C-alpha positions, 0 to 999 in steps of 0.5 A, a space after each residue: 060795130 066798126 066805124 066807116 068813114 067817107 072821103 078819108 085821105 088815104 095818101 097819108 097812111 102810106 109810107 110815100 105819102 102819095 094819093 087822095 081820098 078813099 070814098 070809104 075807109 075803116 079800121 078793123 079790129 075783130 073778125 066781125 069787123 072784117 065780115 062787115 067790111 066785106 059785105 059793106 063792099 059787096 052791097 055797095 058794088 065797090 072794091 074792097 082794098 086791104 091796106 097794110 102798114 102802107 108800104 108797096 101801095 100808091 093810090 091815085 090823086 083823086 077819090 078812090 071808088 072803094 072801101 079801103 080798110 086797114 087791119 088794126 088787130 095786133 094781139 100776139 101770143 107766145 107759147 114756147 117757140 110757137 107764136 100766134 099773131 094778128 095781121 095788123 102787128 108791125 113786122 119790126 115791132 114783133 121782131 124786136 118783141 120776140 127778140 127780147 124774149 129769145 126768139 129769132 126772126 132777125 132775118 126779116 129785120 128792115 122789111 117794112 109793113 105789117 104782118 099781114 102784108 108780109 105773108 100776102 107777099 111772102 116778105 124776105 131778104 131777096 132770092 138767096 135770103 130768108 123768107 117768112 114762109 120759113 117760119 109759118 105754121 098756118 094762116 087763117 084767112 076770111 075769103 069767099 064768105 068763110 073763115 079758113 085756115 090754111 097750112 104752110 104748104 096750102 099757102 103755096 109760098 114762092 119767092 115774093 109769092 103766095 096763094 093769096 095774091 092769086 085767089 078770085 075772091 079777095 083774101 083777108 088774112 087775119 091771123 098767122 101762127 109761126 114757129 120761131 127759133 130760140 136765140 140769145 136775146 143779146 145776140 138777136 139785138 146785135 144782129 138786128 142792129 147790124 141789119 138795120 146799119 146795113 139797110 141805111 147804108 144801102 137803101 133810101 130813107 126818104 119817102 119811099 114805098 119799098 122795092 118797086 119791081 121783082 125780078 123774074 130771072 137771075 138777075 136782080 131788079 136793081 141791077 137791071 134798072 141800073 144797067 139800062 141807065 135809069 138810076 136817078 131817072 125822074 118824072 116830076 117829084 118821083 125819081 129812082 133812088 140813086 142810093 138803090 135802083 129798085 126804090 122809088 123815092 118822093 123827092 119833092 112835095 109835088 111828087 104824084 101818082 102820075 109821076 110815079 106811074 110814068 117812072 114805072 112805065 119808062 122802066 117797063 118800056 126800057 126793060 120789057 123782059 125780067 121785071 114785074 111791077 110789085 108795087 100796088 098802083 091803085 087807080 080812082 076805080 079801085 083797080 090796079 094799074 100794072 
């Protein structure tokens, strides 16, 4: 039986280190844990919030009246080019492990978070790059009280979107099967290193939760933000990165949920069209701010 704890600090479990406590928190290791978590949230009449690797999520500074769960199951099985992996696996670790065995997911290098989060948001390298759906065979999900397997087509992947973002009932992505192309381990390693170097040169490596906005037109989000003169815009301890304008960084220990929310509100007011907020801002009642 999984251990459900009370009043656990969830801000420390996110990459930006902002946020207070979850009323309830649990780590899920088995399918039974998943079923129990959903039942527990239903019985308590509170939201269930799934936290992946801690990126793309900022929690309010008070007590979040919800059950926050993190999938810790990360088993990975490889059969030729077919890879089945549980959603708690960190994407960067999977890329490195597969690369050592001659399987090439290097195009996804530098993307933070877990494989489950990557599937949920169809993570990739930008509008013209490679997205994870290119490799997906099927996805195993617990939704509406049932275990279901969705084919790649049924997942309805598009740029930074999937069916799972829009289901009425909270889906919990448990396992993913991928078809991964073969490659030379040395070449894969060198490609990963080159992409990481490029990311280090062009993106911030302070306390950041990843890309905050998604462009809905042809112009990248960072270009719209920069054109609006908001690069470096700051409220309290949170600012728009001077290195890459689509990232929020926590520049001081005093950076808060309110600061981050105010920065995003400024961007939304200044650029009313062409951008969507991709970051999850979880309020104290468990709802999303934007």
